[in-house]
N, C-alpha and C positions, 0 to 999 in steps of 0.2 A: 081742863083742870082735873086733878085727881085728889080726892079727899078721903081720909080715913077717920072714923069716929070710934073711939073707945075699943080698939082692937085687942081682944084677949084670945089666947090660944093655949091649950094644955095638951100634953102627951103623957098618957099613963099616970095621971095625977100630978105631973110636974108642970107648973105654969111657965110657959116660954115667953109669951107676950102679955104685958100687964097694963092694958088700957092705953094704947098708943093713938094719939091724935096727931095728924100731920096733913099738910096741904102742899101739893106739888103742882106748880103752874107751868103751862106751855111757854116755851121760850127760855126756860131756865134749866141748867144742868144741876140736878140735885144728887148728892152722894150720901150714902149711909155708911157711917164708920162706927167701929166698936170692937172690943176684944172678941176672941173666939167664945161662942156660947152666949153672946149678948142678944141673939134673936134676929140678926140682920137678914140672913137668907130666908128665915121663916116668915118674917114680915113681908119681904118681897114676894114670897110665894102666896101669901094671903091676898095682897092687893093686885097681884098678877093673875089671880084666878085659879091657881093650882091647888090651894088649900081652901076647903069650903066649910069645914066644921069648926068655925071660929065664932066668937061673939063679936058684936059690933057691926059696923057698916062700912062698905067701900063704895064710893061714888065716882063714876066716870062722868064728868060734867054734873048734871042733875039726876043722873040715872044710877040706881043701885046696881052693882054688878050682878046681883042675883036675878035681876029682871032682864039681863042681856043674854041672848042665846049665844052659845059658844061659836056657832057658825058665823055670827055677826061680829063678835068680839075679835076673832082671829084675823079679820080683815084690816083692823087698824091698831091692834095691840100685839106686839112681838116680845118674846122673852128669850134671852140668851142665858141658859142655866150654867152652873159650874161644870166645867169639863164635859160638855156634851159629846157623846161618843156614838159611833156607828160601827156595826159589825158586818156590813155588806160592802162588797167591792164596787161601790159607785164611783163614777168619775166626779171631778170637782164641779163641773157645770151641772151635773145631775143633783148634787147636794144643794147647790145654790138654788136650783129650780124648786126644791122642796119648799122654799119660802113662799112660792107662788101657789101652793096647793089649795089654800083657802079661796083662791080667786077663780078656779076653774073646776069643772066636773070630771072630765075625762082626759083631756090633753091640753097642753098650753097653746095659746095662740101667739100671733106675732108680737102683740104687746108684752106678753109675759117674757118672751125671748129677748125683746129689746131691753126691758127692765133689768133682767139678769145680766145682760151684757154691760149695761151702764154701771151696775153695782160692782161687777167684777173688775171693770176698768178703774173704778174709784178706789177699790181695795188693792189694786195692783196685783191681781192674781190671774189675769187672763193668760199669762205665759204658761201656766200649768193647768189650764182648764180641762184638758183631756186626760190628766193623770188620775190614777187610782187613789182615791182619798185615803185609803189605809196605808199608803206608802209615804204620806207626807210627814214632816216633822211636827212636833207639838205646836210650835208657833204658826206654821202654815195651816194646820187644822183650825187653829183659833181664828185666823183671818178668814178662812172659808166659812166658818160658822157665823161670824159677824156679817159676812156678805149674805148669808142665807136669811138672817133675821131682817137685814135692811131690805132685801128683796120683798119680804112679806109686807112691809109698810111703806114702800118707796113712793107710792102715790098718796097724796093727801086726800082724805075723805071729803065728800061734798059738804058735809056738815061736821062741825066739831074739829078735833085734832087727833094726831097720832100719839101712840103710847109705846115707848121703848124702854124695857127693863133689862139691866145687865147685872148678872150676879158674878162678881169677881172675874171680870172679863180679861184681865191682863196676864193670867197664868200662861206660862210658856213663851211670852213675848219678851224680846230684848228691848233695850231702852229706846231704840229708834222706833220700833213698831208700837211700843206703849204710847209714845208721843203722837204718832200718826193716828193710832186708834182713837185716842181721846180727842184729838183735834177734829176728826171726822164726826165723832159723836156730838161734839159741841156744835158743829155746823148743822147737824140734823136737828138738834134741840132748837136752834134759832128759827127753824121753819115750822112753827106751830106744832111742836112736838113736846109732850111731857116725857122727859128723860130722867130716869133714876138708875143709879148704879151703886152696887155694893163694892167698896174698895177698902184696902188695908193701909195703903201708904198715905199718911196724912199730908206730907208736902206735895205729893202728886195730886191729891185731891184739891189742895189749896190752889194749885196752878190752874185747874180747869173748872172747878165747881163754882156755881153761883150761890148754892145753899148747901150747908152741911147738917145732917141729922145724926146726932151722936146718941148711940144706944148703950145702955149698961144694964145688965140683968133684966132685959125685956122692957125697960122703961126709957123714956126720952130724957137724956141728960142735958141736951142743948140742941137748939134748932135755929138756924139763921145764917146770915152771911159769914164767911170765914173770919173776917176782921172783927165781927161782933161776938162770935161765940168761942173762939179759940183763946183760951187763957191757960196759964200754967195750972191753975186750980182745976179747970175742967179736964185737962189732959191727965192730971193725977187722979181725979175722981173716976174717969172712964177707963184709963189704961193702967193705972197704978204704977206710973213711972214719973220721975222728975224731969221737967223740961223747962227750957227758957224759950221765949219767943222774941225774935228780932225782926226788923224789916229787911226783906230781901233787897240787897243793894241794886239789883237789876230791875225788878218788877215793882218793888214797893209793897208787895204782898207780905203777909206774915210768913216767917220761916221758923220752923220748930227745930230746936237743937236739944238733944237729949243729954241730960247731965250725968 
């Protein structure tokens, strides 16, 4: 479980996060939604361990993140940031192996190589494993980066659970790979993993998310199951747009239609 208590964060006197309390459980796919500037990515950076000068507490299980050494945390917590970029001419398999760096000191062993092979097969990128990463399309790079973070936490820890955080992971992906990406993520979540993603597309989030955290101006506007929290009133409050909600005729889930 991941828990945040009264998270506050300011930059140059401007308060970005204003007392966020949330709880993300293993086995659930949680998504954070909100307009630009609502604090989504900043909040993820706080509970992901990238931002430290915040008020409030972040707990991994019963442990404060401040008490966990970085070397330990990176073995079971992986973060895929917005548009991760590399400027070195590494091959695809070398980029994926970067996910295993927290698990070895000098050179990878057979287990690391096996894990990377399994992940690349799952992401269907083994056909271009020896290509220069810099020559790939934006969508191909995104899939390689996802393989990298999966390789980092592919093994379940002996105690506790894994943590996977994705910040707007669908950039550059076409519809097919968006669906594939989120399906794989949901499978990972079901295996004792706390999975949290920042997303923009409400209907795509409804399709895959177990819980939605809606942010507006650094505050929680709603948090819960999609069917419980999505109302025209909440959508207007958070996104300042008019919308109607109907039942999806195929899945029975809510379907947001913008007026």
